[in-house]
C-alpha positions, 0 to 999 in steps of 0.5 A, spaced: 490 713 258 488 707 255 494 704 251 500 706 256 503 713 259 506 716 252 504 721 247 498 718 242 498 719 235 492 717 230 493 715 223 486 719 221 486 727 223 479 727 224 479 723 230 485 727 233 481 733 231 476 731 237 482 732 242 483 739 239 480 745 243 478 751 240 482 758 241 478 765 242 478 766 234 474 759 233 480 756 230 484 749 232 491 747 231 494 740 230 501 737 228 502 733 222 507 729 225 512 723 222 512 718 227 517 712 228 513 706 230 518 700 230 515 694 233 508 694 236 504 691 242 497 692 244 498 697 250 494 697 257 493 703 261 498 700 266 504 701 262 509 706 263 514 703 257 513 698 252 515 691 254 522 689 252 523 688 245 517 693 243 518 700 241 511 702 241 504 700 244 497 700 240 490 699 240 492 694 234 489 698 229 489 706 228 492 709 235 500 709 236 503 711 243 510 713 243 515 713 249 521 717 247 522 724 244 526 722 238 520 717 236 516 723 233 517 729 229 512 735 229 513 737 221 507 742 221 503 746 225 496 746 222 491 751 224 484 750 222 476 752 223 
């Protein structure tokens, strides 16, 4: 946990793929999600929620951490090898 205690998203699927485990048939799964970012701030490992006035934490570039279920919608479940 680098940028807070929430659900992590990355704008590049190749980065997220490294966190996906192979199943017994050698396939991986990943969600393609719509994520509401809102106002962001740089996160830290000690954050349980973003500071007042912010919706999401980030690494400042590609990683976004959301803290509310309504902030992300898993639109597609993708299976790949």
